[in-house]
N, C-alpha and C positions, 0 to 999 in steps of 0.2 A: 321854148319848152312845148312839149305836147299838151293840149288843152283837153282835159277829161271832164265830163259831166255825167251825173247819174240822175236820171229823170224819168218822167212819164211822158207819153205821147198820146193825147186825147183820142185821136181817130184810132189808134192801135188798141187802146183800152176798150173802145167801143167795139171793135172786131171781136176780141176775145169775150167780152161780156155777151155779145150776140152769140158766139159759139157756146157759151155756157147754157144759154137758154135753149140751144139745139141738141143738148146732150153730150157736149164735149167731156169725154170720159177720162182724160189725163190729167185733170186739175188735182185730184186727190193723191196722185202717186208720189210717195216719198215726201209728203208735206205734213207738217204739223197738224194734229187732229184739230187743235183750236182754230187754226186759219181754214182748214178744210171745211169745218162746220160754218164758219162765217161765210164762206164762198157759197156753200149750199143754200143759204138763206137768200142769196142774190139770185138764185136760178129758178125763180117762180114768176117771172114776168112773161109777156107775150114773146114768142119767137118769130123770126122772119124766115120764110121758106128759102129765100135766097142763101142764107148761111148753112142750111142743111146740105147743099151741094158742095160745101169745101171738103167734106170727107170723100176721098176717093179709094180706088183699090191699086194704084200703082206702086205704093210703098207699104209693105206688110207691117213693118216695124213702127210706122208712124203714119197712118192713113190720111192725116191732115197735111201731109206734105204731097205736092208743092202748093197747094191752093192757099193755105194759110199765109205761107210766106209771100205768095204773089199779092195777096191783099195788103200785106203790110206794105210792100213796095208801092202798091197802087195808092196807098194812103198818102205817101209823099208827093204824088202827082196830081193832086186834086186843086181847084180853085180855092180861093180863100174861103168862100162861102159854102164849100163842100157839095155844091149843086152839079158840077161836071168835072171832067178831066181837063186839066190845063192844056195838055197836049197829048191825046190819046194814042196817036201814032207813034210818037216819041216813047211813051211808056210801053207799047207793044213791041217795039223794036228792041228794047233792053230784054224782054222776056224771051223774044225770038233768039237772042243772041246768047242767052244764059247757057253755059256749057254743061250745067248739072241737071238740064231738063231734057226729057225725051220728046220725040215728035208726038207720041201718044198723048202727052201732057199738055200740049199746046195746039189742039185742033181748032177748027172754026167755032166749035161749041164752047171753047173757053172764051173767046173774044165775045161771043154773043152773051154769055153769062156776065162777064166782066162789065159789059155796057150798063147793066143796071146797078152796079155798085154804088156810085155816088148817092143815088136816090135813097137806097135802103140804109146806107151808112148815116146819112142826114137824119132819117126817121128814129134810128137808134140813139143818136147823140142828143136829139131833142125830146127823148121820152123821160118823164119823171123817174122812172126805175133806174136809168142809166146815170142820171144826176146824182141819186142817192149812192149808187155804187161808186162812181168817180170821186165823190167827197170822201168816201171811206178809203179808196185807194191812194188818194194824195196824202192822207194822214199816214197810212201804212207805209209808204215810201219814206216819209220824214224819219220813221223809226228805223227803217233799214239803213238810211244814211248814217244814223248814229251808230248802229251795229257794225256796219261796214267800214267805219272811219279808217281804220288800220289797213284794211285790205285795199281800200281805194288809194291810199298813199303809196303802198307797195306797187300797185298797179300803175300809178302814174310814173314812179320810177323806172319800171321795166318798159313801159311804152316809150319813155323818152330816150332810153338806151337803145331800143330797137330802131327808133326813128333816126338816131345819129349813126347807127351801124348799117342799116339797110336803105337801100333807096326806094322810097315810097312817096307819093304825093300827099298822103294823109298827114294833116297837121291837127285835126280834131278828132276825138273819139267821144261818142254819145252812148251811154249804156241805158237802154230802155228795159227796166225790169218789170215784168208783168206777173201778178200773183196767180192768174189763171193759166197762163200758158204752161205747158209740161215743162217740168224742171230739167228735162234732158233735152229740150229743143232750144236752138239758138240759130237765128237767121241774121244776116248782114246786109246792109244797104249802104251804097256809096253815092253821095251827092257832093259833087266838086271835091273839096278837101276834107270832107266830114264822113267818117265811118260810123254808122249806127248799128249797134248791136241789140237786137231784140232778143231777150231771153226769159226763161221762166224761173231762173234762179241765179244768183251771183255766182260767177265762176271766173276766177283770175285767168286760169288757163284757156277758157273759152274765147275771151277777149283777146289774148295774146294770139290765139290761133287764127282768129278772123283778121286780126291786124296783118299777121304774116302772110295771109293769102294775097294781100296787095303788094307784097314784095316778090313773092314767088310766081305769081301769075305772069308778068312779063317774061320771065325765063321760060316758062312753058310755052308761051307764044312764040319765042324766039328759037326754040329747039322741038318744034313739033314733029319734024321727020324722025329725028333720033328717038323720041319717046314713042311714036307710033311704031318704029320698027324694032323696039326693044322686046325682050321675051318675057318680061315681068308680067305676072297676071294678077298682082295685088290681092291674093286670096283672102288676106285677113280683113279686107274692108267688106262693109255691108254690100250685097249684090247691087244696090241701087247706084252706088259710085261706079261700079263696073259697067252697069247697064248704060250708064250716060257717057262711056267712051273712055279710052285709054288716057287721054290727056287730062280729063277730070279726076281720073283715079290716081294718076301720077301726082298731080297738084295736091290732092287730099293727103296722099301718103307722106309726100315730102313735107307739107306744112305740120303734120302731126309729129314728125321726127324732129323738125327744127323747133317746134313748141316745147318738146322735151328738153331740148338743150337750153333754150332760154330760161325756162323755169329752174333748170339746173345750175343757172349762172354762166352758161357758155354761149358765146356769140360767134359761131364759125363763119369764115368766109363763105358767102352765099354761092358764088360760082363753083368753088371747089367742092362745097358741101352737096349741090344739087347734082353736079356730074358724077 
């Protein structure tokens, strides 16, 4: 059976806490006023200049893409003491191979900037202000687990059925819900057989969507020529997807449609569906 966990991840919590100090403007959007006010009170500690550079201009809809997601990925690649990267070259290679990034988003300036990440993250995590915030976040997550009990059980059942139906190496799904991250933002990270979904709000469809990427992606790789030669322009997608290339746009479009099917109780044959 698919293993599902609903949790926090301390380094990722520190990333968004630091962004909050740097004026992260997406945390109040469509959130309860009580939660928003509580977060606002945590936004008064010292900021770190490093995190001001997360905000870029390559994505109009969400200017913290892709650097916030890149830092999330980097957080899984640090040594236990958080003082350095366990293997910076291996981490950099995953970023270079990411199909949803453009060359303009991974220049030498990115690598120079990322080199300072372990040091500044460690400084945030060892601050008294973050310790107070993280204690609050831990309690908040406990409340969310109670509120989302039925949703999590339903998600467990859907993921198990997807795992039985579609060929995927994923046997564990970890939901990292962060109260600061934009409620419309969700990023995923794969480590061995574990898929980690980092999101600003619980969304059953978002988790299914990210899980299905792991089933659809091999098909995209196996049919690159046919996809590249197709006349589809995927105009309904955000321009960011199309800018990253037709393969990326096709995968996103296909996963969205397949997610709709699964949520609706349908599990079509993957090969026929994608063709």
